[in-house]
A tleap script that builds the chain and sets N, CA, C and O, in Angstrom:
source leaprc.protein.ff14SB
mol = sequence {
  NPRO PRO PRO PRO CYS PRO ALA MET ALA SER
  ASN VAL THR ASN LYS THR ASP PRO ARG SER
  MET ASN SER ARG VAL PHE ILE GLY ASN LEU
  ASN THR LEU VAL VAL LYS LYS SER ASP VAL
  GLU ALA ILE PHE SER LYS TYR GLY LYS ILE
  VAL GLY CYS SER VAL HIE LYS GLY PHE ALA
  PHE VAL GLN TYR VAL ASN GLU ARG ASN ALA
  ARG ALA ALA VAL ALA GLY GLU ASP GLY ARG
  MET ILE ALA GLY GLN VAL CLEU
}
set mol.1.N position { 0.834 -1.216 0.000 }
set mol.1.CA position { 0.000 0.000 0.000 }
set mol.1.C position { 0.863 1.258 0.000 }
set mol.1.O position { 1.984 1.237 0.509 }
set mol.2.N position { 0.357 2.349 -0.562 }
set mol.2.CA position { 1.148 3.591 -0.567 }
set mol.2.C position { 1.329 4.119 0.851 }
set mol.2.O position { 0.484 3.891 1.717 }
set mol.3.N position { 2.435 4.827 1.087 }
set mol.3.CA position { 2.638 5.378 2.444 }
set mol.3.C position { 1.581 6.422 2.740 }
set mol.3.O position { 1.085 7.081 1.826 }
set mol.4.N position { 1.228 6.580 4.015 }
set mol.4.CA position { 0.215 7.581 4.362 }
set mol.4.C position { 0.719 8.984 4.058 }
set mol.4.O position { 1.915 9.258 4.158 }
set mol.5.N position { -0.188 9.858 3.690 }
set mol.5.CA position { 0.183 11.251 3.429 }
set mol.5.C position { 0.647 11.896 4.736 }
set mol.5.O position { 0.128 11.584 5.807 }
set mol.6.N position { 1.630 12.801 4.641 }
set mol.6.CA position { 2.031 13.495 5.872 }
set mol.6.C position { 0.876 14.340 6.382 }
set mol.6.O position { 0.211 15.038 5.616 }
set mol.7.N position { 0.652 14.268 7.672 }
set mol.7.CA position { -0.470 15.000 8.262 }
set mol.7.C position { -0.150 16.483 8.307 }
set mol.7.O position { 0.989 16.883 8.547 }
set mol.8.N position { -1.165 17.284 8.073 }
set mol.8.CA position { -1.000 18.734 8.233 }
set mol.8.C position { -0.834 19.007 9.730 }
set mol.8.O position { -1.353 18.276 10.572 }
set mol.9.N position { -0.111 20.061 10.033 }
set mol.9.CA position { 0.044 20.427 11.434 }
set mol.9.C position { -1.312 20.796 12.023 }
set mol.9.O position { -2.204 21.277 11.324 }
set mol.10.N position { -1.439 20.565 13.286 }
set mol.10.CA position { -2.681 20.901 13.985 }
set mol.10.C position { -2.874 22.419 14.008 }
set mol.10.O position { -1.925 23.173 13.791 }
set mol.11.N position { -4.084 22.856 14.269 }
set mol.11.CA position { -4.367 24.285 14.393 }
set mol.11.C position { -4.137 24.787 15.808 }
set mol.11.O position { -4.323 25.973 16.079 }
set mol.12.N position { -3.735 23.903 16.715 }
set mol.12.CA position { -3.608 24.280 18.120 }
set mol.12.C position { -2.216 24.844 18.386 }
set mol.12.O position { -1.221 24.125 18.287 }
set mol.13.N position { -2.145 26.128 18.724 }
set mol.13.CA position { -0.852 26.736 19.058 }
set mol.13.C position { -0.945 27.530 20.347 }
set mol.13.O position { -0.060 28.330 20.650 }
set mol.14.N position { -2.009 27.316 21.108 }
set mol.14.CA position { -2.213 28.154 22.296 }
set mol.14.C position { -2.054 27.390 23.597 }
set mol.14.O position { -2.602 27.793 24.623 }
set mol.15.N position { -1.305 26.282 23.569 }
set mol.15.CA position { -1.054 25.563 24.818 }
set mol.15.C position { -0.266 26.463 25.758 }
set mol.15.O position { 0.541 27.285 25.326 }
set mol.16.N position { -0.513 26.293 27.035 }
set mol.16.CA position { 0.115 27.205 27.993 }
set mol.16.C position { 1.268 26.582 28.768 }
set mol.16.O position { 1.877 27.253 29.601 }
set mol.17.N position { 1.584 25.305 28.512 }
set mol.17.CA position { 2.707 24.770 29.293 }
set mol.17.C position { 4.004 25.419 28.807 }
set mol.17.O position { 4.178 25.650 27.610 }
set mol.18.N position { 4.920 25.715 29.748 }
set mol.18.CA position { 6.111 26.520 29.417 }
set mol.18.C position { 6.954 25.927 28.292 }
set mol.18.O position { 7.512 26.670 27.484 }
set mol.19.N position { 7.052 24.614 28.231 }
set mol.19.CA position { 7.870 24.016 27.175 }
set mol.19.C position { 7.307 24.348 25.802 }
set mol.19.O position { 8.052 24.701 24.888 }
set mol.20.N position { 5.996 24.235 25.657 }
set mol.20.CA position { 5.429 24.516 24.344 }
set mol.20.C position { 5.475 26.012 24.034 }
set mol.20.O position { 5.559 26.397 22.868 }
set mol.21.N position { 5.423 26.855 25.060 }
set mol.21.CA position { 5.515 28.297 24.816 }
set mol.21.C position { 6.899 28.659 24.290 }
set mol.21.O position { 7.025 29.528 23.427 }
set mol.22.N position { 7.928 28.006 24.796 }
set mol.22.CA position { 9.298 28.291 24.353 }
set mol.22.C position { 9.572 27.792 22.943 }
set mol.22.O position { 10.513 28.247 22.293 }
set mol.23.N position { 8.754 26.859 22.468 }
set mol.23.CA position { 8.981 26.331 21.127 }
set mol.23.C position { 7.957 26.869 20.126 }
set mol.23.O position { 7.777 26.307 19.046 }
set mol.24.N position { 7.289 27.961 20.498 }
set mol.24.CA position { 6.297 28.595 19.626 }
set mol.24.C position { 6.882 29.873 19.045 }
set mol.24.O position { 7.571 30.619 19.740 }
set mol.25.N position { 6.607 30.123 17.768 }
set mol.25.CA position { 7.093 31.326 17.102 }
set mol.25.C position { 5.910 32.192 16.682 }
set mol.25.O position { 4.965 31.719 16.052 }
set mol.26.N position { 5.984 33.458 17.043 }
set mol.26.CA position { 5.001 34.437 16.595 }
set mol.26.C position { 5.522 35.064 15.312 }
set mol.26.O position { 6.669 35.507 15.249 }
set mol.27.N position { 4.676 35.099 14.291 }
set mol.27.CA position { 5.050 35.695 13.014 }
set mol.27.C position { 4.152 36.902 12.807 }
set mol.27.O position { 2.965 36.760 12.515 }
set mol.28.N position { 4.715 38.074 12.957 }
set mol.28.CA position { 3.933 39.296 12.853 }
set mol.28.C position { 4.060 39.945 11.481 }
set mol.28.O position { 4.940 39.601 10.692 }
set mol.29.N position { 3.154 40.897 11.212 }
set mol.29.CA position { 3.133 41.653 9.960 }
set mol.29.C position { 3.032 40.725 8.751 }
set mol.29.O position { 3.722 40.911 7.748 }
set mol.30.N position { 2.168 39.733 8.864 }
set mol.30.CA position { 2.001 38.736 7.803 }
set mol.30.C position { 0.827 39.139 6.915 }
set mol.30.O position { -0.253 39.461 7.408 }
set mol.31.N position { 1.048 39.118 5.616 }
set mol.31.CA position { -0.024 39.455 4.678 }
set mol.31.C position { -0.925 38.235 4.509 }
set mol.31.O position { -0.748 37.441 3.585 }
set mol.32.N position { -1.890 38.100 5.412 }
set mol.32.CA position { -2.719 36.889 5.439 }
set mol.32.C position { -3.806 36.889 4.363 }
set mol.32.O position { -4.546 35.914 4.235 }
set mol.33.N position { -3.908 37.966 3.594 }
set mol.33.CA position { -4.797 37.928 2.435 }
set mol.33.C position { -4.175 37.061 1.340 }
set mol.33.O position { -4.875 36.464 0.522 }
set mol.34.N position { -2.854 37.008 1.345 }
set mol.34.CA position { -2.109 36.276 0.313 }
set mol.34.C position { -1.520 34.978 0.867 }
set mol.34.O position { -1.581 33.930 0.225 }
set mol.35.N position { -0.950 35.069 2.070 }
set mol.35.CA position { -0.219 33.949 2.650 }
set mol.35.C position { -1.168 33.052 3.434 }
set mol.35.O position { -1.869 33.519 4.332 }
set mol.36.N position { -1.191 31.782 3.101 }
set mol.36.CA position { -2.092 30.825 3.741 }
set mol.36.C position { -1.315 29.935 4.716 }
set mol.36.O position { -0.086 29.965 4.770 }
set mol.37.N position { -2.067 29.145 5.478 }
set mol.37.CA position { -1.453 28.227 6.450 }
set mol.37.C position { -0.436 27.307 5.780 }
set mol.37.O position { 0.642 27.068 6.324 }
set mol.38.N position { -0.780 26.792 4.600 }
set mol.38.CA position { 0.145 25.880 3.913 }
set mol.38.C position { 1.442 26.595 3.528 }
set mol.38.O position { 2.513 25.987 3.524 }
set mol.39.N position { 1.342 27.893 3.202 }
set mol.39.CA position { 2.544 28.664 2.864 }
set mol.39.C position { 3.428 28.846 4.091 }
set mol.39.O position { 4.648 28.694 4.023 }
set mol.40.N position { 2.792 29.175 5.212 }
set mol.40.CA position { 3.542 29.372 6.457 }
set mol.40.C position { 4.273 28.073 6.816 }
set mol.40.O position { 5.452 28.096 7.171 }
set mol.41.N position { 3.567 26.944 6.722 }
set mol.41.CA position { 4.192 25.658 7.035 }
set mol.41.C position { 5.346 25.359 6.085 }
set mol.41.O position { 6.383 24.846 6.505 }
set mol.42.N position { 5.168 25.676 4.811 }
set mol.42.CA position { 6.226 25.407 3.833 }
set mol.42.C position { 7.479 26.224 4.140 }
set mol.42.O position { 8.596 25.716 4.044 }
set mol.43.N position { 7.288 27.490 4.509 }
set mol.43.CA position { 8.422 28.367 4.805 }
set mol.43.C position { 9.137 27.934 6.080 }
set mol.43.O position { 10.366 27.890 6.128 }
set mol.44.N position { 8.358 27.614 7.111 }
set mol.44.CA position { 8.947 27.386 8.432 }
set mol.44.C position { 9.309 25.931 8.713 }
set mol.44.O position { 9.984 25.652 9.704 }
set mol.45.N position { 8.879 25.001 7.868 }
set mol.45.CA position { 9.161 23.585 8.138 }
set mol.45.C position { 10.639 23.251 7.965 }
set mol.45.O position { 11.095 22.218 8.456 }
set mol.46.N position { 11.402 24.109 7.272 }
set mol.46.CA position { 12.824 23.795 7.096 }
set mol.46.C position { 13.612 23.905 8.402 }
set mol.46.O position { 14.761 23.466 8.468 }
set mol.47.N position { 13.010 24.482 9.432 }
set mol.47.CA position { 13.704 24.641 10.717 }
set mol.47.C position { 13.411 23.513 11.694 }
set mol.47.O position { 14.054 23.419 12.739 }
set mol.48.N position { 12.458 22.665 11.371 }
set mol.48.CA position { 12.140 21.559 12.266 }
set mol.48.C position { 10.706 21.123 12.087 }
set mol.48.O position { 9.946 21.720 11.325 }
set mol.49.N position { 10.347 20.070 12.803 }
set mol.49.CA position { 8.988 19.525 12.704 }
set mol.49.C position { 7.994 20.494 13.327 }
set mol.49.O position { 8.135 20.894 14.483 }
set mol.50.N position { 6.988 20.865 12.544 }
set mol.50.CA position { 5.934 21.750 13.021 }
set mol.50.C position { 4.790 20.890 13.552 }
set mol.50.O position { 4.267 20.034 12.840 }
set mol.51.N position { 4.412 21.121 14.790 }
set mol.51.CA position { 3.297 20.354 15.364 }
set mol.51.C position { 2.010 21.158 15.398 }
set mol.51.O position { 0.931 20.592 15.574 }
set mol.52.N position { 2.110 22.469 15.231 }
set mol.52.CA position { 0.915 23.296 15.198 }
set mol.52.C position { 1.173 24.559 14.404 }
set mol.52.O position { 2.280 25.096 14.414 }
set mol.53.N position { 0.142 25.031 13.715 }
set mol.53.CA position { 0.273 26.272 12.965 }
set mol.53.C position { -1.097 26.928 12.923 }
set mol.53.O position { -2.076 26.301 12.517 }
set mol.54.N position { -1.171 28.180 13.339 }
set mol.54.CA position { -2.444 28.892 13.264 }
set mol.54.C position { -2.199 30.247 12.614 }
set mol.54.O position { -1.263 30.965 12.966 }
set mol.55.N position { -3.059 30.577 11.660 }
set mol.55.CA position { -2.944 31.837 10.940 }
set mol.55.C position { -4.145 32.702 11.304 }
set mol.55.O position { -5.290 32.255 11.246 }
set mol.56.N position { -3.868 33.929 11.676 }
set mol.56.CA position { -4.891 34.886 12.087 }
set mol.56.C position { -4.779 36.101 11.185 }
set mol.56.O position { -3.909 36.139 10.315 }
set mol.57.N position { -5.623 37.079 11.367 }
set mol.57.CA position { -5.565 38.268 10.521 }
set mol.57.C position { -4.292 39.071 10.813 }
set mol.57.O position { -4.188 39.730 11.847 }
set mol.58.N position { -3.338 39.006 9.899 }
set mol.58.CA position { -2.114 39.788 10.035 }
set mol.58.C position { -0.978 39.120 10.777 }
set mol.58.O position { 0.110 39.689 10.868 }
set mol.59.N position { -1.196 37.927 11.314 }
set mol.59.CA position { -0.129 37.233 12.040 }
set mol.59.C position { -0.388 35.743 12.087 }
set mol.59.O position { -1.467 35.265 11.738 }
set mol.60.N position { 0.629 35.021 12.529 }
set mol.60.CA position { 0.499 33.570 12.659 }
set mol.60.C position { 1.376 33.085 13.806 }
set mol.60.O position { 2.270 33.789 14.276 }
set mol.61.N position { 1.092 31.864 14.239 }
set mol.61.CA position { 1.942 31.183 15.207 }
set mol.61.C position { 2.362 29.849 14.608 }
set mol.61.O position { 1.574 29.175 13.945 }
set mol.62.N position { 3.602 29.482 14.847 }
set mol.62.CA position { 4.081 28.155 14.469 }
set mol.62.C position { 4.590 27.489 15.738 }
set mol.62.O position { 5.396 28.055 16.476 }
set mol.63.N position { 4.104 26.278 15.975 }
set mol.63.CA position { 4.510 25.517 17.160 }
set mol.63.C position { 5.450 24.399 16.710 }
set mol.63.O position { 5.072 23.533 15.920 }
set mol.64.N position { 6.678 24.431 17.224 }
set mol.64.CA position { 7.661 23.395 16.899 }
set mol.64.C position { 7.708 22.345 18.002 }
set mol.64.O position { 7.104 22.496 19.064 }
set mol.65.N position { 8.442 21.279 17.715 }
set mol.65.CA position { 8.641 20.227 18.704 }
set mol.65.C position { 9.506 20.750 19.846 }
set mol.65.O position { 9.250 20.432 21.007 }
set mol.66.N position { 10.527 21.549 19.533 }
set mol.66.CA position { 11.407 22.019 20.598 }
set mol.66.C position { 11.858 23.463 20.390 }
set mol.66.O position { 11.673 24.052 19.325 }
set mol.67.N position { 12.443 23.995 21.423 }
set mol.67.CA position { 12.837 25.399 21.457 }
set mol.67.C position { 13.951 25.701 20.455 }
set mol.67.O position { 14.002 26.795 19.892 }
set mol.68.N position { 14.847 24.728 20.233 }
set mol.68.CA position { 15.947 24.936 19.294 }
set mol.68.C position { 15.419 25.241 17.895 }
set mol.68.O position { 15.935 26.123 17.209 }
set mol.69.N position { 14.384 24.507 17.474 }
set mol.69.CA position { 13.765 24.744 16.163 }
set mol.69.C position { 13.186 26.153 16.106 }
set mol.69.O position { 13.354 26.866 15.117 }
set mol.70.N position { 12.500 26.544 17.182 }
set mol.70.CA position { 11.859 27.858 17.218 }
set mol.70.C position { 12.899 28.972 17.126 }
set mol.70.O position { 12.705 29.951 16.405 }
set mol.71.N position { 14.001 28.821 17.857 }
set mol.71.CA position { 15.054 29.844 17.814 }
set mol.71.C position { 15.669 29.945 16.424 }
set mol.71.O position { 15.948 31.042 15.939 }
set mol.72.N position { 15.878 28.800 15.788 }
set mol.72.CA position { 16.452 28.789 14.439 }
set mol.72.C position { 15.522 29.484 13.456 }
set mol.72.O position { 15.976 30.220 12.579 }
set mol.73.N position { 14.221 29.251 13.602 }
set mol.73.CA position { 13.245 29.868 12.710 }
set mol.73.C position { 13.235 31.379 12.881 }
set mol.73.O position { 13.187 32.118 11.898 }
set mol.74.N position { 13.279 31.840 14.127 }
set mol.74.CA position { 13.296 33.277 14.387 }
set mol.74.C position { 14.555 33.887 13.777 }
set mol.74.O position { 14.489 34.921 13.113 }
set mol.75.N position { 15.694 33.249 14.002 }
set mol.75.CA position { 16.957 33.776 13.482 }
set mol.75.C position { 16.951 33.802 11.957 }
set mol.75.O position { 17.473 34.732 11.344 }
set mol.76.N position { 16.355 32.773 11.347 }
set mol.76.CA position { 16.397 32.654 9.899 }
set mol.76.C position { 15.379 33.504 9.160 }
set mol.76.O position { 15.623 33.913 8.025 }
set mol.77.N position { 14.239 33.775 9.788 }
set mol.77.CA position { 13.156 34.439 9.063 }
set mol.77.C position { 12.889 35.873 9.503 }
set mol.77.O position { 12.142 36.586 8.833 }
set mol.78.N position { 13.479 36.311 10.611 }
set mol.78.CA position { 13.226 37.676 11.076 }
set mol.78.C position { 13.683 38.668 10.012 }
set mol.78.O position { 14.831 38.622 9.570 }
set mol.79.N position { 12.796 39.554 9.604 }
set mol.79.CA position { 13.146 40.556 8.610 }
set mol.79.C position { 12.946 40.101 7.175 }
set mol.79.O position { 13.132 40.894 6.252 }
set mol.80.N position { 12.579 38.864 6.965 }
set mol.80.CA position { 12.333 38.344 5.619 }
set mol.80.C position { 11.091 39.016 5.029 }
set mol.80.O position { 10.130 39.306 5.742 }
set mol.81.N position { 11.127 39.260 3.713 }
set mol.81.CA position { 9.950 39.832 3.065 }
set mol.81.C position { 9.119 38.714 2.456 }
set mol.81.O position { 9.621 37.913 1.667 }
set mol.82.N position { 7.840 38.664 2.827 }
set mol.82.CA position { 6.911 37.691 2.264 }
set mol.82.C position { 5.676 38.457 1.810 }
set mol.82.O position { 5.064 39.189 2.588 }
set mol.83.N position { 5.319 38.281 0.549 }
set mol.83.CA position { 4.127 38.934 -0.024 }
set mol.83.C position { 4.153 40.442 0.208 }
set mol.83.O position { 3.129 41.055 0.509 }
set mol.84.N position { 5.345 41.030 0.063 }
set mol.84.CA position { 5.457 42.475 0.129 }
set mol.84.C position { 5.514 43.084 1.513 }
set mol.84.O position { 5.516 44.307 1.651 }
set mol.85.N position { 5.563 42.243 2.551 }
set mol.85.CA position { 5.634 42.756 3.923 }
set mol.85.C position { 6.805 42.113 4.649 }
set mol.85.O position { 7.083 40.927 4.470 }
set mol.86.N position { 7.491 42.905 5.471 }
set mol.86.CA position { 8.630 42.404 6.231 }
set mol.86.C position { 8.129 41.773 7.526 }
set mol.86.O position { 7.415 42.409 8.301 }
set mol.87.N position { 8.514 40.507 7.754 }
set mol.87.CA position { 8.058 39.798 8.956 }
set mol.87.C position { 8.706 40.386 10.199 }
set mol.87.O position { 8.446 39.922 11.309 }
savepdb mol mol.pdb
quit
C-alpha cells in the first residue's frame, strides 16, 4: 500500500505549558490575504517539525517540537519579506 500522506500540522498553538511556549514562534506583519497556512508551514518547516500552525488576521503562530527549532526559525526568518511585507 502507498505510504500515508504526511499529516498537516494541527491548528492548536495556544497551549500554555512553558515548554510549548518556548517552542512557539510568533510571526507578525504577515499578509494573510495572500499567505495561507500551507505557505507558512512550507516556509517554516525547514527549521524543524511543526506540530501546530495557526494563521490569524495579520499574524500567525508556528509551534515546533522544541525550542531549538523555534530559535532557528526566528533567526532565519526575522526581517524576511513575504508577499510584500517584512516579517
